[in-house]
SEKE-557010 format. One record per residue: z negated, y, x negated of N, C-alpha, C in turn. Coordinates in steps of 0.05 Angstrom, whole numbers, plus 5000, padded with zeros to 4 digits. Layout:
# SEKE-557010
ZYXZYXZYX...
This chain:
# SEKE-557010
821538044252823237804250825037794275827637754272829537754295830937504297829837304289831137034291832036974319834536864321835336814348834636564358835036494383834036234395835736014385838536074382840435874375840135764344838835954327838635884300836035704297834235734316831835554315832435284328834635264341835035014358838034924350838134764330840934664324842334494344840534344361841534224385839834344406840334264431839134364454836434264455834434394435831934234434829534434446830434564466828634714482826634484494824134504492822334264496822534214527822233944531821933884560819233734566818133804585815633694591815833394604814333224591814632934597813932874626815532734638814732654665813532364665810732374665809432114664808532004693807331784696806831694721804631894734804631914758802732094772799932044763798232234763795432204755793932054776791631954767789731834788787732034800787432264785785332434794786732714794786032884813786933154814784533304809784333434784782033584776782633854773781134044788781634314787779534484767780734604748779234774731777234644716777434404708775334274690775734374662773534394651773534474619772134294604773134304576771934114558769334254546768234084529765534174521765734424505767934464491768334714475769334954490769234924516769835144532772835184539774735054525777735074530778434864551780634914567781534754589781734464577781134274593781833984585784533934592785433674582788233584588788533524619786333514634786633454661786633684680786433944668786034174683788534224700788534324722790234404740789934704747792034844749791935144755792335214783790835374794791335454824792835724823795535694831797235944829796936074857797236334858797236484883800236434896800436474919803036424933805136624923804236854916806037064904807236974877805536864860806236774831808136534836807336334853808936104859811636174866811836374886814336474897816036594874814836764857816036884837817136674815815836484811816836244792819236114805819036044831821435914842823736094843823436344847825336544850827036564821825236564801826336584774828036334767827136104774828535844767831035814785830735914810833235894829835236084820834636314810836536524798837636394772835936284756837036134731839035894738838435764757840435534765843035644770843335894779845835994786846936144761845736134738846436304716849436224707850836414695853436374684853236204656850936224644850536084619849435814625851135594613850535344621847735234614847035254588844435124581842035254595841635524596839535654611839335554640841635504652841735394679840635104679841234944659840034684659837234684654836234864637833234904633832034994661833235154676832135244700832035004719834034824720834034574733831534414728831234374701828934214693826134314707825934594706823534724718823334654746825334664760825334624789824534324794825734154779825033874784822033814777821033904756818133894748816434024768817534214783815834324805815934174833817733964833817633804856819933864874822234004862824534074881826833924872826633634869828533474861831333484877830933474904833333484922835033714916833933974913835334194910836834184884835834074862837034034837839633854839838933634854841133424858843433544870842833664892845033804909846733994891845634134874846834334857848434204833847234014821848533894798850433654802850033504825852033294827854733374830855433574843858433654844859433754816857533844801858433934774859133704754857533504760858333254744860833134748861933164772864533074778866933224766866433464757868433624746868233684717865833674707865133714677866333524659867833624640869233424620868033464592866333654586865033684560862633474559862833294540860733104537857933194533857633394517854933514512853833634540855333764555854533864581854133674599855933444599855333224619852733074614852133074587849232964581847233164593847233414591845433594602845133534631847433534647847533494678846333224684847033014669846032744675843132724669842032824649838932794644837532934666838533174676836833314697837233154724839633024728839632844751837632614750837432504725835632274721832732394727832232624717829432734719829032784750831232854764830932894793830932664809831132434797830532184812833031994814835232024798837231844798837631694774836331464769836331334745839131224735840831204756843431094749844831254728844031524724845631684707844631634676842831484674842031394645844931264633846031124649848530974638850731164627850931404639852831604630852331674601849631744597848731824570849231584549848631344557849231114541852231094531853831134555856631094551857731324529856731574531857231764512856431704485854131574482853031504458854931284443855831124460857630904453860430984443861231244449863831314442864331344413867031294403867631324375867431624368868231774388867932074386865032164384864332254361861432334356860432614371862232734382861633024391858933004411858832814428856532814445854032654437854232544415852132334406849332434404849232674392846432774390845432884417847132994432845933074460845232854476846832614473846132364488843432254479843032254455840532134443838232324452838632584450836532774458835932754488837932734504837532714533836332424540836932244525835731974532832831994523832332134502829232164496827732284518828932504526827732704547827032514571828732334581828132224606827231914603826631834578825531584571827531354579830131394575832031184580833331084555833330814551834530714527836430464533836630394557838130144563837129904548838629744537837629494520836729604493837129844486836329954460838129914437840329744441842129694418843429944405844530124424845730364415843830544399841630594409839730764398838630644370838130384370837430284344839430314324841830284331844130324311844230614303843630794319843631074315841531154297838931014301836831074283837230964256838530734252838930614228841030754211842930904223845031044206843831284194844931404170843731594158845831844152848231814162850232024160849332264176848232244197847432474215844332464221842832624204839732624206838932714231840332884245839032974272839532764294841832634291842232404309840132204302839232144279837331934272834632034282833832274281831132334290831032314323833432404337833432404364833432124375834631934360834731654367832031534364830531624342828131514336826031614357826431864367824831994389824831824414827531744420827731594444826531324443827131194420825730914416822630954414821731174397818631184394817331234422818531404438817431454466817331194483819030994476819130754491817730524475816130594455814230394443814930284417816730384402817530264377815830364356814030204340812730314319814530384295816430254291818330324270819430604273820130684297821430944302819231164298816731094305814431284301814031324274814231114257813831124228815831334216818531284223820631454214820231744220819331804245819032054253816632184235814532034230812332144214813332184187814732024173815932064148817632294145818932374166820732584167819832854176817332884185816133124195816033324176815833254149815933464127818433454112820533364124823133334109824033604097825433594076826733834065828733974085830033834100832133934121830434064142830634324147828834454167829634374195831934294199832834174227831233924233831233764214829933504216827033544218825733734203823033784205821933904231823434084243822834204266822833994290825033854288825333624311823233424308822233334285820433134284817833234292817133484287814433594297814533644327816833734337817233734369816733474381817533254370817433004383814532914379813232924356810732854350808732974372809033214376807433374395807433234421809433074429809432974454808932694456809632534435809232244433807532164411806532334395804632254375801932224385800032234366797232184373795432354351792632314353791132464337791632424307792432194299793332134272794932304258796832434276799032624268797732904261795332974268794133244267794233324239792933164221792833264191795633314181797433154186800333194176801233464186801133494211802233764221800734004213798033984208796334214199797434274171798034084154798934104128801734264126803434184143805934314146805534604155804134654177803934934186802535114167800735014151799435184132801035244109802735084099804335124075807235214078808435204103811235274103811435594104813535684093814135974095816336034117817235804129819435854151817735864177818236104190816736154215817535964238819935854240820735694261819235434256819035314231817835064226814935104231813735344225810635384231810235364260811935494276811235504305811835214320813635074308814034804319811434644313810534654288808134504282805634584297805434864298803234974312803134884345805334884356805434804384805034504386806234354368805734074368802734004367801434154349798434124345797034194371797934394384796534484411796934254431799434144430799733934450798133684445797433634420795733414411792733484415792033734422789333804429787833924404789434004385788134134360787234424368785034504363784034774370785434994355786034954329787235164315790335184326791634964332794134984342794235124372792235104387792235194411791835504408790235574389789835874383792436004374793835864357796335954347798635974372798535784388800335794412799636044428797036094432796336314449797336574435797536604409798636824394801636824399802936614394805836594392806936654419805336614441806636674469807136994471805937144454806437424456808137534432809237334418811037414395813437614402814237774385816537924388819037774387819037544377821537384375821637214399823937254415824437094440824536784434825436704414825436404410822636294408820836434391818036334391816836384417817336584432816136614460817136374476819536304475820536074491819135824485818835744460817335494451814535514458813335754456810535774463810235734495812035824509812035814539812035504547813835394538814235114547811934924537811034974513808834804501806134854514806035114527803635154541803334954564805534884577804934684598804734394585805834344566805234084554802334044544801134284532798434294522796634334544797334354572795734404593793834634588795034874579793535104571793535314596791735244613791735414638790535664631789235704607787935954601790136174594792836064592794936244587796436324612794936304634796436374660797436654660795836824652796437124654798837184635798937104609801237194593803637034603803336784615805836634625806636804647804936914666805937054689807437314680806237424662807637664647810537614641810737374628813537284619815637234640814837224664816837204686818637434690817737664674819337924678820637944647820437754628821637774604824637834604825537964583828538034580830037794575828937614562830537384556830237164578832437064586832636874610831236634606831636514581830236264575827236284574826336524562823236564564822536554593823836694612822936694640823036424651825036264646825236014658823035824649822435814621820235654611817635744618817136014623814436084633814136014662816136034679816035944707815535634708817135494690816735204689813835134682812735244663809835154654807735264675808035464687806335544709806335364730808635264739808835074763807934814753808534714727807334444717804334454716803334684706800334694704799134714732800534764752799334774780799434484793800734304779800634024788798833844771797933614784796133444768797633354740795933314722797133204696797932924700800032854683800832584682798632374674799032134683797031934676797231874647795231764636795431684606797531484599799331534586801531374581800831114565798431124554797030924541795630714558795430794583793930634600794730344604792930154608793329874614791829824642793529734663792029684689793329494703792029354721793129154737792329184767794029094784793429074813794328824823792428694842793128434853794628524879797228534876798928654897798928484923798928214919798928024941796427824937794227924944791627774944791927524963791327274956791127054971789327094997790126985019788326975042788226695052786526645073786326395086788926305100790426505112793026465126795126405103795226575083797126525062795526505035794826265029793226185006794526224979797226244979798826254953801126464955800726644935802926824928803526794898806026684893806726624867809626664863810526664836813226674824814226934835813727144820814527404828816627504809817827764817819827894801819928154805820228354789820128654789822628774780823628974796826029124783825729434790826729584773826729854777829029954796828630114816830830174834832030454823834130534835835730774826833831024826832331034845830531284848828031284831827631054814825431024793823330884806823330814832821130654842821630364835819230214842819429934835819429744858820829554858821129324880819829084866817728964881816528724872816928524893818128304888818328084906817027824895816027674917814427414910814627224933813626994928813826784950811026794963811226794988809026775009808826515021806726365015806426105027804826095051805125935071803525895095801525635091799425655101797725425108796525285084798125215062796925095039798625195014797625084991798825164964800924984953801724774967803524594957806524704954807824634932810524714930812624644954811424474972813124394994812124515020810024705017809224835044811225045053810925125076812925335088812425595070814725735066814425975052816926155054816626425049818726615048818526805025820526955023820527155002819727425013817427555003816627815013816728024990816328275000816528494977815128724984814528894964813229144970814329324947814329594952815129784931813229964925813430094899811530274888813030514879811830744885813331014875811731134854809531004844807931124822807230924801809430784794809230584769807630354773806730294799805430054804802530074808801630314812798530354818798030314845799930384864799630324892802230224903801830074925804329934936804529974965807029984975807630015005807229775020808029795043807529555062809129335056808129105061809628855057811928845076813928745068816528665084817728415074818928275094820328015088823228075075823527985053826228005042828127775046826827525049828627295056826627125073827627085098826126875116826626595106824826425119825126135110827426025122829625965109832025845119832325555109830225485095830225195088828924985102829524725100828124515116825024545110824224615084821724655076820724945070822225075051821625355045823725465029823225735023824925885002822926014985823426004959821326094938822726164914821126254893822126304867824126514864823426764867825326974868826027094839828227174838829327334814830627574824829927804814831428084818833128154796835428224798837128274775839228454784840428624766842828774770845028574764847328604778849528404779851528484757851328734746852828824725851229004708852629214695851029384676848529504691846429524678843729614694844229884705843429914729843230174746845330374739847630274748849830494750850230534778852030754785852330844810853530614826855130454815856630254834855229974831852929954817851829694812850129604833850429354843849329244864846529084852844829044871842328894860842628614873842028404859841928144865839328024869838727864888836427704894837027394894836027284875836526994871834026854883834226604894832126464905832626174911830826004914831225734918830925684950832625504957832425394985831625094985829525014994828524754993828724605017830424415020830724265044829223985043828823875020827923615017827223514990826323304985825723214957828223184940830723154953833023124938835223324943834223564957836123784963834524054958834824164938833924434929836124574915836924814927839024964919838325254909839725354891839525624882841625794897840926034910842526204923842426484913844326664917844326924910845227104935843527314941844627494960844627784944846927934954847328184942846728414960845228634947844628894961846229094948847329254968848629504960847129754967844729714977843129934987840229914974840229824949837629824932835529664947836329434956834229244966833229264994834529485008833629515037834929285056837329205050838628995060840128805042840728575052842228375033844428245048846528195033848928085043848827765048851027635053851027355058850327195034848926955037848226795013850526694999850626714972852526594953851126344940852126104944851125864932851625854900849325834885849625814856849925534846848425354855848525074850850024934869852424844862854224734882853924424881852824304862852724004862850223924876850323674890847923564904845523514886843123504896841023444877838623654881836723654865834123794865834423994843834724234847835524434825833224644823831824664802829624854799830425084781830425304790830725534775828025744777826325754756824025914756824726184763822326344773822626614780823226774756824627014761825327214740826627074718829026934720830326784699832926844693834626964709837426984705838027204682839827114664840127294641843127404641843827644634846327744632846827784600849127644593849927644564851427914560851827994533853228224526856128224536857027974539859727914549860327994580857928034593857828044620857327814634857427574622856927324635854127344646853727204672850927154683850326844678847926794667847026524663844526474680844626274699842526194715841425934706839125934691838125684676836725484696837625234699836625064720835624814707833624694719832724434712833124244738834824004733835623844758834723594755834423474779833823154781835323084808836222844809837022754834835022754857832422654852830622644873827822684860826422914863824022974850821722744857821822644881819722444887820322174874822722074873823521834864824021814834825122014821825922014794824222204777823922454786822222624771822722654742825222634733825822674705828122904706827623114691829523354693831223384669833623484671835323574650836023874656836424034635836924324638839724364633840924554644843624674642843724944653845725084647846225344660848525334679848225494701850525574719851525854710854025874710855326104698856926254716856926544713858826674730859926874714862626924713863827134698865427354717864127354742865227544761862727704776860827744761858427904771857027754794857027484793855627324813857027224836859727304839861127244863861926954866862326834841863026564840861326424817860726164817859226014799860525774793859825674767860825394760858525284744858325024745856224874727857224864699855224904680855724894652856824604644858224574624859324304615857324134601855324254589853324084578850324104587848723924583846123904592844323864570841623914572839623864552837323674567837023434550835123244561832823214539830423104549828323084531826722854537824422814522822722554528821022594552819822374561818122364584819322474608818222654620819122774644821922954641822622994615824923124609824623414602826723564605826823854599826523974626824724174627823924304650823824604649824324744670823825044674824925194652827425194645828625324623828725634626828625774601829126054598831226094578833026274582835226314562835126604555836226674529836426954520838326934499839827184498842127194478840627284451841627144427840527174403842227414389841427504366842727724351845227624340845327364336847827234324850127144346849427234371850927174395850726884406849126724391848226474405846626514428846426334445844526344470842226134461839826214465837626024460836325954485835625694491834425584511831625494502829525584514826925444513826025314538824625104536824024964562821024824560820024794583817724654587818124334582815924204569815923934566813423804564813123574560810423424558809823334529810723464507810223374482808123574466807423774480805323944467806424194454809124244456810124514446812324594463813224844460815724964470818024834456819924724469822524594459824624804460826724764444829024954445831724814439833824934448836424864443838425104440840425074428842225314425845025274437846625484445849325474453850825664438853125574428855025744413857325814431857325764455859525834475858725934499856626124497855826294519854226144540853025924535851125764551852725544569854925464557856625244569855524954559855624924530854424684520852224764501850424534492847824584481847624384457846224494437845524314414843124124423842823924405840723744408838023894409836223844426833623984428831523894407829724074401827824004383825324214386823024174373820824344375821824634365820624824378821025104372818825224354816925044349814525094330812225244343812225254370809925404386808625194402805925174397804524974413804225074441804124894460803824984490803424734506802024764529801524554548804324534564804224334583806524304600806424554619807424764612807424994628810025194621810825344639813125514633812525744612814225834597814126074579816226264585815626504582817626744586818226884557820726924555821727054530823727284537822927514527824727754530825127894504827128054503827428234480826528494484825028614467823828894471826029084466826929254485829029434481828629634460826129744457825729934437825629844409825229574403824929484376827329244371828029134392829828894387828228644380825628664377824028414377823828224400823227974395822427794417819827834424819327804452816627804463816327534478814227394472813827114482811127174499811127044522808927024540808626744548806226634541805726324548802826264547802326024555799425934555798925814527797325964511796825894484794725694482795125464493793125254491794524944493793524774479794424514480792224304475791524144491789323954490790323674497790523524475792023254474790323094495791722934513790522734530789622864560789623164560788823244586791123304603790323334628792523364651794523614640796923554640798923764636798523884607796823754589796823844562794724074558793124144580791224354579791524544600789424704604789324904629791225134620792225254643793825474640792225774636790525744614789025964605788625924574788726144559789226394564792326444568793026674577795626764579796126934554798026884537798127014511800727134505800927344490803227464482803827484451806027454441806527484414809327594407809627724385811927864377813227724355816027704356817427594332819627804325819527864297821928054289823927884273823827624274825927464260827127244277827527324305828927144322827326884328824526914327823026684335822126504312822926544288821926374265819026414261817826634262815226694256814026884280811326904282810327054305807827214295807527454306805327624297804227774323802127924318800828064341800027864364799227664358798527474379795927554393796327614419794127734436793927604464791527584472791127474499791427704522793327654540793227824564791127774585790627534587788527414604787027194592784427174595783026954580780726824593780426904620778026784633778226484636776026344628776126064627776125944659775026104678774926044703777426084721779426204707781926254720784126144706786626104721789126034706791026224714793026254695795226474697797826314690799926364708802426244700804726364718807126284712809526354724809926664722810226764699810327024692813027144697813127384704815627544704815327784683817227874671816928074653819328264651818928514654821328714652820028974641822029134629821229374614822429604631820629794635821430054648820330294633822330404616821630624599819530504577817330644578815430554553813430344562814030204588812030024598813129744600811329554596811929264602810629204628812229104645811429034675811428724676809028644683808928334686807628254712808528064724807027924746806427644739804127544750803527254745801527184768801226914770799226844786796426834774794626864791791826854783790326654803789626424791788526244807785426184800783726224821781026184818780225994839780025734837779125574859781625464872782025504899784025354914786325564922786125844913787826014923789326164898791626254903793326384882794326644890793526844875794027124884796227204860797927404869800027514851799027794839798727784812797928044799800128194787800228434788802228604774800328754750801728744726800228854703802129044690801229284683802929484670801629574646802929554621801629634599803529764580802929934562805130054544806029844525808729894518809929714498808429694473807329934466805829954440803629774439802329684464800029484463800729244449803129144451803928894438803928924407803929134395804229184369801529254354799529274367796829354355795229104353
């Protein structure tokens, strides 16, 4: 058989090893019970072989052929040479005009640590010109970027271009969409061989053991050699013994296309037993075979990625005698893929009126470990500063996008203000404060609350009273900015409610372009109001139909699915203080804009602890939360990372 690489790959579907979070354990040469290498195996390379791998990839980077050069860049990045790749590719991006090639360059720059380039791929996917759409979706899948998910969800729903549909589903499935995974599984044995191959390729990376029988059936019955090798290699990546045996045979195939796919899947399947044939392929006559063999050898010499299905938590700011309260946090992904977590650090006691400042820590491994504490905002208030929100001030993580830090400055019982400071260096320093709430009074904005609408408008949802000690009755409204946070104005309308009023609002844009506000109150449920003019004026409030104590709730849209995710204290006890304890901390999913809820699950449920003031953001296939954990008289700030798919099981 003399099938060419291009005929097997209708788009640039040379497989990319997934870059997961760094592993917790570095295991050398472990073996499973059946004698084959386990998924945690690492390969010890001689210096000579390592040097040869790097030489092959560096030569490939300089190749006159564009896509092989991009594949070599991928291998270098996966081997830990990100700076070298960025230095080579960044000048090319400035001059390249072909959208397909721009996607290839952008994705490798993302893989090398510049998450701002995800926006370039999304921009190409948004164009009326369809030339770059498939490459954009494929590249977004490879680097786990989907933005707010709307463009990819639309691409998955269309049926005119089945390859685009599959690649959009791949990107969304990798980020936790069960609907996308269902589509991929349905199309794995599609009559269209291009679709069939792509679906198998993707399932080998983001599927699970349930996909093995389906792929076995395809591999055993197809007469198409390319479909068979895709299915076999996917099976190998999923741990199937027969698939691994087939991959070991395919790596010695006379067909360069099959050798290429076997070489790259050897790394995905952690098959260190193939070190010798991979080393032999460093001298292969086909350049892509050489690059993929070098890539897999280097990948196998590094620790395996952490389990993408892992659910873990870290008390990033544990309470101490000196600082008995760390609460009201916010997390944001920085341009280099690291995380910045900010929270309020209180001195001496746990009162809302104690001295406090905003402090932060960063993590470069997805939140498993955190750097040193540093002060982000000193106490400039008569009492404290608190309740931080970290947000991009325009489109998420573009080259020119600055980072905003919102916080409260508390001077007295009748003087609480919201401020914003802008950072142009990813949170290392911040500019002069911009006052958000210009009117006098006591203005509360919860942590992690500012919302950016599809129009670009920023909404800061605030609950206000003239004097919290004398009046203690709140009304909710939004402060609006139409110039990326440089100036703000008070919304024209407000939302009032019974008893202590409407408190601690959250806002989100609905699919029909209205804005929904939910808010804390004393009537035993979450209450809601709607705006039809971008958060300026509001409808009469009413129950939202979800029981809750007098406590804040957090509401976000899941990028991979478009569903709403609610996090709140799912308890209400009539006649008790605040309507019940703030435990459990519960999550639920709505696929109909909040009319009904499903997958109701507790995030935390210990009866001797309470949990509240949640932040929630999505980074690739992970949901990242922070919330206080109170046990007795102290409050610690917990960081929680779990896969988006957890909310759907």
